[in-house]
C-alpha positions in Angstrom: 0.0 0.0 0.0 1.2 3.5 -0.7 0.9 5.9 2.1 -1.6 8.7 1.7 1.1 11.3 2.0 2.9 9.8 -1.1 -0.3 9.7 -3.0 -0.9 13.4 -2.3 2.7 14.3 -3.2 2.2 12.6 -6.6 -1.0 14.3 -7.1 0.7 17.6 -6.4 3.3 16.8 -9.0 0.7 16.0 -11.7 -1.1 19.2 -10.9 2.0 21.2 -11.3 2.8 19.4 -14.6 -0.7 20.4 -15.9 0.0 24.0 -14.9 3.3 24.1 -16.8 1.9 25.6 -20.0 0.7 28.6 -18.0 4.0 29.1 -16.2 6.1 28.8 -19.5 4.6 32.0 -21.0 6.6 34.2 -18.6 9.9 32.2 -18.7 13.0 31.9 -21.0 11.8 31.7 -24.6 13.3 29.9 -27.7 11.2 32.2 -29.9 12.7 33.3 -33.2 15.5 30.7 -33.2 15.4 28.0 -35.8 17.9 26.4 -38.3 17.9 28.1 -41.7 18.0 24.8 -43.6 15.5 22.0 -43.2 16.8 18.4 -43.3 14.0 17.3 -45.5 15.0 19.8 -48.1 18.4 18.4 -48.7 19.4 17.1 -52.2 18.7 13.3 -51.9 19.7 11.0 -54.7 16.6 9.9 -56.8 15.9 6.2 -56.9 16.2 5.7 -60.7 17.8 3.4 -63.1 18.3 -0.3 -63.3 19.5 -2.2 -60.3 23.3 -2.7 -60.0 24.9 -5.3 -57.8 28.4 -4.6 -56.3 30.0 -7.1 -54.0 31.5 -5.9 -50.7 34.6 -7.9 -51.8 34.7 -6.4 -55.3 38.5 -6.7 -55.6 38.3 -10.4 -55.8 36.8 -10.0 -59.3 40.3 -8.8 -60.5 41.3 -12.4 -60.2 44.6 -11.9 -58.4 44.9 -14.2 -55.2 47.9 -12.1 -53.9 45.9 -8.9 -54.2 43.0 -10.7 -52.3 45.4 -11.6 -49.5 46.8 -8.1 -49.3 43.5 -6.5 -49.0 42.3 -8.9 -46.3 45.6 -8.4 -44.4 45.1 -4.5 -44.5 41.5 -4.8 -43.4 42.6 -6.6 -40.2 45.8 -4.8 -39.4 45.6 -1.1 -40.4 45.7 1.4 -37.5 43.1 3.6 -39.2 40.5 0.9 -39.0 41.2 0.3 -35.4 40.8 4.1 -34.8 37.5 4.1 -36.5 36.4 1.2 -34.4 37.4 3.0 -31.2 35.4 6.0 -32.2 32.4 3.6 -32.9 32.8 2.2 -29.4 32.7 5.6 -27.9 29.6 6.6 -29.8 27.9 3.4 -28.5 28.9 4.3 -25.0 27.5 7.7 -25.4 24.2 5.9 -26.7 24.0 4.0 -23.6 24.4 7.1 -21.4 21.6 8.9 -23.3 19.3 5.8 -23.0 20.0 5.6 -19.3 18.8 9.2 -18.7 15.1 8.0 -19.7 15.0 5.5 -16.9 14.6 5.6 -13.1 17.9 5.6 -11.1 18.1 3.7 -7.8 21.0 3.9 -5.4 22.0 2.0 -2.2 24.0 3.6 0.6 25.2 2.6 4.0 27.2 4.8 6.3 28.4 5.1 9.9 29.6 8.2 11.6 31.4 8.2 14.9 31.5 11.6 16.5 31.2 13.8 19.6 28.1 16.0 19.7 28.6 19.6 20.8 27.4 20.6 24.2 26.8 24.3 23.1 24.7 23.8 20.0 21.2 22.7 19.0 21.6 19.1 20.2 19.2 17.3 22.6 20.4 17.1 26.2 20.7 13.4 26.1 23.3 13.6 23.3 25.1 17.0 24.1 28.7 16.4 25.0 28.5 12.7 24.3 30.4 10.4 21.8 28.3 8.1 19.8 28.0 6.2 16.4 25.2 6.9 14.1 24.3 4.8 11.2 22.1 4.9 8.1 21.2 2.2 5.6 19.0 3.5 2.8 17.6 3.0 -0.7 17.1 6.0 -2.8 15.7 6.6 -6.3 15.0 9.3 -8.7 13.2 9.7 -12.0 13.2 12.8 -14.2 10.0 12.5 -16.2 10.7 13.5 -19.8 7.4 15.4 -20.5 8.8 17.5 -23.2 11.1 15.0 -24.9 14.4 16.6 -23.9 16.1 13.2 -23.2 14.2 11.3 -26.0 15.6 13.8 -28.4 19.0 13.4 -26.8 18.7 9.6 -27.2 17.8 10.1 -30.9 20.8 12.3 -31.3 23.1 9.7 -29.7 21.6 7.0 -31.9 22.2 9.0 -35.0 25.8 9.7 -33.9 26.3 6.0 -33.3 25.0 5.2 -36.8 27.2 7.9 -38.2 30.2 6.5 -36.4 29.4 3.1 -37.8 29.1 4.4 -41.3 32.5 6.2 -40.8 34.0 2.9 -40.0 32.6 1.4 -43.1 33.8 4.2 -45.2 37.2 3.8 -43.7 37.1 0.2 -44.7 36.0 1.0 -48.2 38.8 3.7 -48.5 41.4 1.3 -47.3 40.4 -1.5 -49.6 40.4 0.8 -52.7 43.8 2.4 -51.4 45.4 -1.1 -51.3 44.0 -2.1 -54.7 45.3 1.2 -56.2 48.7 0.9 -54.5 48.9 -2.7 -56.0 48.0 -1.3 -59.4 50.7 1.3 -59.0 53.2 -1.4 -58.2 52.1 -3.5 -61.2 52.3 -0.5 -63.4 56.1 0.1 -62.3 56.8 -3.5 -62.8 55.4 -3.3 -66.3 57.4 -0.3 -67.0 60.5 -2.0 -65.6 59.9 -4.8 -67.9 59.8 -2.5 -70.9 63.0 -0.6 -69.7 64.7 -4.1 -69.4 63.6 -5.0 -72.9 64.9 -1.7 -74.1 68.2 -2.3 -72.6 68.5 -5.7 -74.1 67.5 -4.2 -77.6 70.1 -1.4 -77.2 72.8 -3.8 -76.2 72.0 -5.8 -79.3 72.1 -2.6 -81.4 75.5 -1.7 -79.9 77.0 -5.0 -80.9 75.6 -4.4 -84.4 77.2 -0.9 -84.6 80.5 -2.1 -83.2 80.6 -4.9 -85.9 79.9 -2.3 -88.6 82.4 0.1 -87.1 85.0 -2.5 -87.2 84.2 -3.2 -90.8 84.4 0.5 -91.6 80.8 0.7 -92.4 80.0 3.1 -89.6 81.7 6.2 -88.2 82.7 6.9 -84.7 79.5 9.1 -84.4 77.2 6.2 -84.8 79.4 4.2 -82.3 79.3 6.9 -79.6 75.4 7.3 -80.2 74.9 3.7 -79.7 77.2 3.5 -76.6 75.4 6.5 -74.9 71.9 4.7 -75.4 73.0 1.7 -73.2 73.7 3.7 -69.8 70.6 5.7 -70.6 68.5 2.5 -70.5 70.2 1.4 -67.3 69.6 4.8 -65.7 65.8 4.3 -66.5 65.9 0.8 -65.0 67.4 2.3 -61.7 64.9 5.0 -61.5 62.0 2.5 -61.9 63.5 0.2 -59.5 63.6 3.1 -56.9 60.0 3.8 -57.5 59.2 0.2 -57.0 60.8 0.1 -53.7 58.8 3.2 -52.7 55.6 1.5 -53.9 56.5 -1.5 -51.8 57.0 0.7 -48.8 53.6 2.4 -49.4 51.9 -1.0 -49.6 53.5 -2.1 -46.2 52.3 1.0 -44.6 48.8 0.2 -45.8 49.1 -3.3 -44.3 50.2 -1.9 -41.0 53.5 -4.0 -41.3 56.2 -1.6 -42.3 59.0 -4.2 -42.1 57.4 -7.1 -44.0 57.8 -7.8 -47.7 54.2 -7.5 -49.1 54.7 -9.4 -52.4 55.4 -13.2 -52.7 55.4 -12.7 -56.5 55.9 -9.5 -58.7 52.6 -7.9 -59.4 51.5 -7.9 -62.9 48.9 -6.1 -64.9 48.6 -9.1 -67.2 47.2 -11.2 -64.3 44.4 -8.7 -63.4 41.0 -8.9 -65.1 38.8 -5.9 -65.8 36.0 -5.2 -63.3 32.4 -5.5 -64.7 31.0 -2.1 -65.1 27.3 -1.6 -65.8 26.3 0.8 -68.6 23.6 2.3 -66.5 24.5 3.6 -63.1 21.3 4.5 -61.0 21.6 7.4 -58.6 20.4 5.5 -55.6 23.7 3.8 -55.6 25.0 6.9 -53.9 22.9 6.0 -50.9 25.1 3.0 -50.5 28.1 5.2 -50.0 29.0 5.1 -46.2 30.3 8.6 -46.2 27.2 10.0 -47.6 25.1 8.0 -45.1 27.3 9.2 -42.3 26.8 12.8 -43.4 23.0 12.2 -43.4 23.0 10.6 -40.0 25.1 13.6 -38.4 22.5 15.9 -39.9 19.6 14.0 -38.4 21.5 13.7 -35.1 22.0 17.4 -34.9 18.3 17.9 -35.7 17.5 16.0 -32.6 20.1 17.9 -30.7 18.2 21.1 -31.7 15.0 19.5 -30.3 16.7 18.6 -27.1 18.1 22.2 -26.8 14.6 23.5 -27.4 13.0 21.3 -24.8 15.5 22.6 -22.2 13.5 25.8 -22.1 10.6 23.8 -20.5 10.4 22.6 -16.8 12.0 19.6 -15.4 9.7 17.3 -13.5 11.5 15.1 -11.0 10.3 12.4 -8.7 12.7 11.3 -5.8 12.1 8.9 -3.0 14.0 7.1 -0.3 13.5 4.4 2.2 15.8 3.0 4.9 17.0 2.9 8.5 18.6 5.6 10.4 19.6 5.8 14.1 22.0 7.1 16.6 23.7 4.2 18.0 24.3 1.2 15.8 22.6 -1.1 18.3 19.3 0.7 17.3 19.7 0.6 13.7 17.6 -2.5 13.1 14.9 -1.2 15.4 11.5 -0.8 13.8 11.6 2.8 15.1 14.6 3.5 12.8 12.6 3.3 9.8 12.4 6.3 7.5 10.9 7.1 4.0 10.2 10.2 2.0 8.9 11.3 -1.4 10.1 14.5 -3.1 8.4 15.7 -6.3 10.0 18.8 -7.8 9.6 21.0 -10.8 12.4 23.3 -11.9 11.5 26.0 -14.4 14.1 28.2 -16.2 13.1 31.9 -15.8 16.4 33.9 -16.1 19.7 32.4 -17.2 21.4 35.3 -18.9 20.8 34.0 -22.3 22.6 30.7 -21.9 19.7 28.5 -23.2 19.1 30.7 -26.1 22.8 30.8 -27.0 23.0 27.0 -26.8 19.9 26.6 -29.1 21.5 29.1 -31.6 24.8 27.1 -31.6 22.9 23.8 -32.2 20.8 25.4 -35.0 24.0 26.6 -36.7 25.6 23.1 -36.3 22.6 21.7 -38.0 22.7 24.2 -40.8 26.5 23.3 -41.3 25.8 19.5 -41.2 23.0 19.9 -43.8 25.4 21.7 -46.1 28.1 19.0 -45.5 25.6 16.4 -46.5 24.6 18.3 -49.6 28.3 18.7 -50.5 28.9 15.0 -49.9 26.1 14.2 -52.4 27.5 16.5 -55.0 31.0 15.2 -54.6 29.7 11.6 -54.8 27.9 12.4 -58.1 30.9 14.2 -59.4 33.3 11.3 -58.4 31.0 8.8 -60.2 30.8 10.9 -63.3 34.6 11.5 -63.3 35.5 7.8 -63.0 32.8 6.8 -65.7 34.4 9.5 -68.1 37.9 8.3 -67.4 37.1 4.7 -67.8 35.5 5.5 -71.2 38.2 7.9 -72.2 41.0 5.6 -71.4 39.2 2.8 -73.3 39.2 4.9 -76.4 42.8 5.9 -76.0 43.9 2.3 -75.6 42.3 1.4 -78.9 44.0 4.2 -80.7 47.4 3.5 -78.8 47.5 -0.1 -80.0 47.2 1.1 -83.5 49.9 3.7 -83.0 52.1 1.0 -81.3 51.7 -1.3 -84.3 52.7 1.4 -86.7 55.7 2.4 -84.6 56.9 -1.2 -84.3 56.6 -1.6 -88.1 58.6 1.6 -88.7 61.3 0.5 -86.3 61.5 -2.9 -88.0 61.9 -1.1 -91.5 64.5 1.3 -90.1 66.5 -1.5 -88.5 66.5 -3.6 -91.8 67.5 -0.5 -93.8 70.4 0.1 -91.5 71.4 -3.4 -91.6 71.3 -3.3 -95.4 73.4 -0.2 -95.4 70.7 2.1 -97.0 69.7 3.9 -93.7 71.6 5.7 -90.9 71.6 4.9 -87.2 69.7 8.2 -86.3 66.7 6.8 -88.1 66.9 3.5 -86.1 67.2 5.6 -82.8 64.2 7.8 -83.7 62.0 4.7 -84.6 63.2 2.8 -81.3 62.3 5.8 -79.1 58.9 5.9 -80.7 58.4 2.2 -80.0 59.6 2.5 -76.3 57.2 5.5 -75.9 54.3 3.5 -77.2 55.2 0.5 -75.0 55.3 2.7 -71.8 52.0 4.4 -72.8 50.4 1.1 -73.2 51.4 0.1 -69.7 50.2 3.4 -68.3 46.9 3.3 -70.2 46.3 -0.3 -69.1 47.0 0.7 -65.5 44.7 3.7 -65.7 41.9 1.6 -67.1 42.0 -0.6 -64.1 42.4 2.3 -61.8 39.4 4.0 -63.2 37.3 0.8 -62.5 38.6 0.7 -59.0 37.8 4.4 -58.5 34.3 3.7 -59.8 33.8 0.8 -57.3 34.8 3.0 -54.4 32.7 6.0 -55.7 29.7 3.7 -55.7 30.3 2.7 -52.0 32.5 -0.2 -52.4 29.7 -2.7 -52.1 28.5 -1.6 -48.7 24.8 -1.8 -48.2 22.8 -0.2 -45.3 20.5 -2.2 -43.2 16.8 -1.2 -42.5 16.5 1.4 -39.8 14.0 -0.7 -37.9 16.9 -2.9 -36.7 18.3 -0.2 -34.8 15.6 -0.3 -32.1 16.3 -4.0 -31.7 20.0 -3.4 -31.2 19.4 -0.6 -28.8 17.4 -2.9 -26.6 20.1 -5.6 -26.7 23.3 -3.6 -26.9 24.9 -5.4 -24.0 25.1 -8.7 -26.0 26.4 -6.9 -29.2 30.0 -7.8 -30.4 32.2 -4.9 -31.2 33.2 -6.7 -34.4 29.8 -7.2 -35.7 30.0 -5.5 -39.1 26.2 -5.5 -39.5 25.6 -3.4 -36.5 24.3 0.2 -36.7 24.0 0.5 -40.4 22.1 3.7 -41.5 19.4 3.4 -44.2 19.8 5.0 -47.6 19.0 8.7 -47.7 
């Protein structure tokens, strides 16, 4: 049974709560403070076009087992991913704190005080001047009733921040995977260029032997001999320069793997091993909703919208209910006596009236943060559209360049063969051979560069489309919020925001 006094206290609290709208009129006001940009007015991608499927392990479609191993190694050992996971863990902890604010709090306390009571103060004569031990054992509880949604809004803001943190972690994962693949392509390009340079060195050494034989036979002058001799160290210098760049590329790869002292490659990377990624002719705009960075920007804007709501609710009264029950006595031998019982109920309402503008300033700051977050989201959508368009344009442009380059390389090779035969037959000079050879070498280098650029554009497109990440339905968030204590921090499906 609840004592009559407790019932009267609760009735008083409810009566005061009903009187709140009358009291609010003369208190601190949030009037004329609002965000300039509405969240529902942001530029959201349209759900148009044919469906496109992109695997979250898209790099495996390149068909290089060594690359697959390197990407998986980076995804488990890179410090940037562990940093993103730490931020996600913190966001989840903040979410738990916000959720706890909506629930009643219960505390238990026990204390004992050994003291001498003053003989010159307001102390009963029986205790004045004596030394005794007092004790208290008590349960106390409190509940701040969220009439105006202040803590509910704070909970939604924390939930949005946790979703954004998870999306950031997924964005870091997608960026790291594409960075590893691009670093691998760079190493493969350098290896291809190195093979071209080594082939050029062998070709020039062969030409040098031919010129030396002709010089010995009196068919060539010392000019042709010196020109042929200078071409050999030039080819060696190019090999050394490419070898240096290859070492730097390996160092960059080891940094991405989080293992700076390890050798990343068990075999030399090769562009010939890599297969083209399948690219759809029609790219629907809704794929931008699968970009984790765009989703994170959206969740941050929504979280700040709830923070604005929480800041606005702070202008309204707080309704608190507090109660305690326990035992208290002077002299521990009386602590368990029935007369030592005590209890109390404390309903309270706190209404902000004058705070020197603190609440209004806080609301203006939150509104400004929301405006900034919405513009960041708008910018993220615009950048995402541009990145997809750029990668599509680059891929198509490089494909056309490759077709023309192959024809140019065939012509340069035919011209070199003719110049070499003419020189061997004594009807041409060595300058013509050098010019034709330089044209062939330039086309071979260009072929390697264009092949690498074609693959890089496909990798860039895969990353621009979200790297295969797919957001989960928002309804799953409430289930996870109710069962966070059993959630694994390594669960990659947790806290996935929906598409904008």
